[in-house]
ZADREN-515532 format. One record per residue (C-alpha): residue in one letter; x, y, z. Coordinates in pm, whole numbers, plus 50000, padded with zeros to 5 digits. Layout:
// ZADREN-515532
AXYZ
...
// end
This chain:
// ZADREN-515532
X476444878649842
X477514850449610
X481214842949656
X483704826649889
X483824858750091
X480034858850103
X480084823150230
X482624833050494
X480484862250614
X477404839850626
X479324813650827
X480414839951079
X476874853351107
X475594818051179
X478414810251423
X477244803151776
X478514826952045
X479994797252233
X482714795451966
X483904831052035
X486274841952308
X484694859852604
X483884896752533
X484304891352156
X481524900751919
X480754887651569
X480434923551455
X484194928851504
X484824899951261
X482204911251011
X483194948151017
X486884950651114
X488564984251160
X492134992751075
X494454996151371
X496675020051180
X495635046450932
X497495043450601
X498315080650608
X500215075350936
X502785053650759
X505665069550571
X505635064150196
X509395059750193
X511385034850397
X513495050450669
X516945060450550
X515765066850195
X514415102250236
X517575118550097
X517915096149793
X517305110649449
X515035089049234
X515925084248866
X513755072648576
X514365060548224
X514515089547972
X511685071947784
X509555074348103
X509045037048148
X507325028248479
X510505020748674
X512295041948933
X515775036649072
X517885055049328
X521265048149166
X522135071148875
X523015053748549
X521195021548641
X519795004648334
X516075004548259
X514964968548329
X512834965648014
X514554941147777
X513894962847471
X515134994947634
X518164991147865
X518805028947857
X520575045448151
X518195059348412
X519595094548431
X516475116248445
X515825129348797
X512325122648923
X510635147949155
X508135136149412
X505195159149494
X503165148449801
X499415146649754
X497005168949942
X495925138450148
X499435134450291
X499285170050423
X496025163350607
X496665135450855
X493115135850995
X491565118550692
X491135084250862
// end
């Protein structure tokens, strides 16, 4: 592997065990596992579940939760009045994917 990350992995592989804490293994550094599955985290911050998202009528890639906010694009500035409906993906229905 030719890169900074490759150099890092090689350095860890060549690291003497005396530099690790007791009961620690190089493998846990070289192949880390996530402590929390991404599907276990809510996609929306708490307290925002009942908000209605609005988008620009020209469908620019911005979403707001206050009706009549202005589209932030300098050449647009139209009121964001079009309601945006969120449809959860199939992955969010199946929590055992991780």
